[in-house]
C-alpha positions in Angstrom: -73.2 49.1 -16.6 -70.9 45.9 -17.6 -67.7 48.0 -15.0 -70.1 47.8 -12.0 -71.1 43.7 -13.0 -67.7 43.1 -13.3 -66.8 45.0 -10.0 -69.5 43.1 -8.1 -67.9 39.6 -9.3 -64.8 40.6 -8.8 -65.6 41.3 -4.9 -67.7 38.1 -4.9 -65.0 36.1 -5.9 -62.4 37.6 -3.2 -65.1 36.8 -1.1 -64.9 33.2 -1.7 -61.1 33.1 -2.1 -61.2 34.4 1.9 -63.5 32.3 3.4 -61.6 29.1 1.7 -58.1 30.7 2.8 -59.9 31.1 6.1 -60.8 27.5 5.7 -57.1 26.6 5.0 -55.1 28.9 6.7 -57.1 30.6 10.0 -55.4 33.4 12.1 -58.1 31.7 15.2 -58.3 27.2 14.1 -61.5 26.4 15.1 -64.0 30.0 14.1 -67.0 29.1 12.1 -67.7 30.4 8.9 -71.4 30.8 9.9 -70.7 32.2 13.2 -72.9 34.6 15.6 -74.6 37.4 13.4 -73.1 36.0 9.9 -76.8 36.5 8.8 -77.0 39.7 10.3 -73.9 41.1 8.5 -74.8 39.3 5.3 -78.0 40.3 4.3 -78.9 43.1 6.1 -75.8 44.8 5.7 -73.8 43.9 2.9 -77.0 43.9 0.6 -79.4 46.7 1.9 -78.2 49.1 3.3 -74.7 48.9 0.8 -77.9 49.1 -2.0 -79.7 51.9 0.0 -77.0 54.1 0.6 -75.7 53.8 -2.1 -78.8 55.0 -4.0 -79.2 57.7 -1.9 -75.7 58.9 -1.7 -74.9 58.9 -5.4 -78.5 60.8 -6.2 -77.8 63.3 -4.3 -74.3 63.7 -5.3 -75.2 63.5 -8.7 -78.2 66.4 -8.4 -75.8 68.8 -7.0 -73.0 68.0 -10.1 -76.3 68.3 -12.2 -77.6 71.7 -11.2 -74.7 73.5 -10.3 -71.7 75.0 -12.1 -69.4 72.4 -10.7 -70.5 70.4 -14.0 -68.9 73.0 -16.4 -64.9 73.0 -15.0 -64.7 68.8 -15.1 -61.0 69.9 -12.9 -59.7 66.6 -13.4 -60.6 65.4 -17.0 -57.3 65.3 -18.6 -55.5 63.2 -15.2 -55.5 59.8 -16.2 -57.6 56.7 -14.8 -54.7 55.2 -13.2 -53.6 58.6 -11.5 -57.0 59.7 -10.1 -57.4 56.2 -8.4 -54.6 56.4 -6.3 -55.2 59.9 -5.9 -58.3 59.6 -4.5 -57.3 56.4 -2.8 -54.3 58.0 -0.3 -56.5 61.2 -0.1 -59.9 59.4 1.4 -57.7 56.9 3.5 -55.8 60.3 5.4 -58.9 61.1 6.0 -60.6 58.0 7.3 -57.1 57.8 9.3 -58.2 60.7 11.1 -62.1 60.4 11.4 -61.6 56.5 12.3 -59.5 57.6 15.3 -61.3 60.7 16.3 -64.3 57.7 16.7 -62.1 56.2 19.3 -62.5 59.7 21.5 -65.1 61.2 20.7 -68.4 59.5 22.8 -70.9 60.7 20.7 -69.3 59.0 17.6 -68.2 55.9 19.4 -71.8 55.1 19.6 -72.1 55.3 15.7 -68.4 53.5 15.7 -69.2 51.1 18.0 -71.6 48.7 16.0 -68.7 47.5 13.6 -66.4 46.7 16.2 -69.2 44.4 18.4 -68.5 41.1 16.4 -66.9 38.9 18.3 -65.3 36.4 15.8 -63.4 38.8 13.4 -63.5 37.2 9.6 -64.0 38.9 6.0 -67.1 39.9 6.9 -67.4 41.8 9.9 -66.1 44.9 7.8 -69.7 45.4 6.4 -71.0 46.2 10.2 -71.3 49.4 10.8 -73.9 52.2 11.5 -75.3 53.5 8.1 -74.9 56.8 9.7 -71.1 56.3 10.1 -71.7 54.8 6.4 -73.6 58.3 5.0 -70.7 60.3 6.6 -67.4 58.5 5.4 -69.0 57.5 1.7 -70.6 61.1 1.4 -66.8 62.9 1.8 -65.2 59.4 0.2 -67.5 60.0 -3.1 -67.8 63.9 -3.1 -65.2 64.4 -4.7 -64.9 62.1 -7.3 -68.2 63.6 -8.6 -67.6 67.3 -8.0 -63.9 67.4 -9.4 -66.1 66.0 -12.8 -63.3 62.5 -12.4 -63.7 59.9 -14.7 -67.4 58.0 -14.2 -65.1 54.8 -13.8 -63.4 55.6 -11.2 -66.2 55.6 -8.3 -66.5 52.0 -9.3 -62.7 50.9 -9.0 -62.8 52.7 -5.7 -65.7 51.4 -4.2 -64.2 47.9 -5.7 -60.9 48.2 -3.6 -62.5 49.2 -0.7 -64.7 46.1 -0.6 -62.1 43.8 -1.2 -59.4 45.7 0.7 -62.5 45.8 4.0 -62.5 42.5 3.6 -58.8 41.4 3.3 -58.0 43.4 6.6 -61.0 42.1 8.7 -60.5 38.2 7.2 -59.5 35.2 9.6 -56.4 34.3 7.9 -52.6 34.2 9.2 -51.2 37.1 7.0 -47.5 37.4 7.6 -46.4 40.7 5.2 -43.4 40.8 7.2 -42.1 44.7 6.2 -44.8 45.4 3.7 -47.0 46.1 7.2 -44.8 50.0 7.3 -46.9 50.7 4.4 -50.0 48.7 3.3 -52.7 47.3 6.3 -53.7 44.1 6.8 -55.1 41.1 9.6 -52.0 41.7 11.2 -52.4 44.7 12.5 -56.1 45.5 12.0 -57.0 42.7 14.1 -55.4 44.1 17.3 -57.6 47.3 16.8 -60.4 45.1 16.8 -59.0 43.6 20.2 -60.9 43.6 23.2 -58.1 43.6 25.7 -57.2 45.2 28.8 -54.1 46.6 27.4 -56.2 48.6 25.3 -55.1 47.5 22.1 -57.7 48.7 19.8 -56.8 52.5 20.8 -53.8 51.8 17.7 -54.3 50.6 13.7 -56.7 53.1 12.7 -55.3 52.8 9.7 -58.1 51.4 6.2 -55.5 50.3 3.8 -52.6 52.9 4.2 -50.3 51.9 7.7 -48.0 54.2 6.6 -50.6 57.3 8.8 -50.3 54.5 11.9 -46.3 54.6 12.1 -46.7 58.5 10.9 -48.8 59.8 13.0 -47.6 57.0 16.1 -50.6 54.8 16.6 -48.8 51.3 15.4 -48.9 48.2 17.5 -47.2 45.5 15.7 -46.2 42.7 18.0 -44.6 39.7 17.1 -47.3 37.3 15.4 -45.5 34.1 16.2 -45.8 34.7 20.3 -49.0 36.5 21.2 -52.5 37.3 19.2 -55.7 38.7 20.8 -57.0 36.8 22.9 -61.0 37.8 22.4 -62.9 40.6 20.1 -65.8 42.9 20.8 -67.6 44.6 23.4 -66.7 43.5 26.8 -67.4 46.8 28.0 -70.9 46.2 26.6 -72.6 43.1 27.3 -76.0 44.4 26.3 -75.0 45.6 22.0 -78.1 43.8 20.9 -77.6 41.3 18.0 -80.3 42.7 15.5 -79.6 44.9 12.8 -82.9 47.5 13.7 -81.7 47.1 17.3 -78.1 47.6 16.8 -78.6 51.1 14.9 -81.3 52.4 18.0 -78.8 51.0 20.7 -76.7 53.7 19.5 -79.2 56.9 20.6 -79.6 55.3 23.7 -79.5 57.8 26.6 -75.2 58.7 27.1 -73.4 59.2 30.2 -71.4 62.3 29.3 -69.5 62.3 32.8 -68.9 59.5 32.8 
């Protein structure tokens, strides 16, 4: 329990840090802290949804683990904790890259993912806006091997904390210059282009979350000179009627789909 409290404290600390840096070294100047949809994203997505889905996922996975023969094996019991963290970070990030890429090419999956792209002001909180079904799928796949393979219990906490902090970082409105590190790890320089709403469709690139290397390996990287070019706008200009309310954003994903369009 102490580790969980420390994890929440670390996430809160980084939230404050990112807010501070967005004010001091902003990528886009003049972007407001309490921008459109802030309270919707903070309360409904970050707090309410995260808590409810976390309970559902862990109760379900623990039930499977406790009521099957899986609890007899503990395949990762002898693997050091640091190695387990690296293993799950890399393998899950590779999965996320391909699933994320599929979401942008499949009309049905895009309906679940478009909420994440709907914010017009990308900042430290934007990453929290994701349809509950998308989160349910991704986090079930994220935490299933941790629990079912008998990894150390603290791995789930470490993994969740790193994912939360990194999600805030790559969406933050901070003028970060990672240089050649951007060929390995992902940051705002590349990911903000993924959220751009431009005619050149730069959003069909930079699908990686933590490791930008996937985009370079699979040839989906887009990394222009940030001194001379930045995204001009974000959001869903092709869907101007996208709702602003949390519950309507969820039901909007199930509107009639034009299969031929």
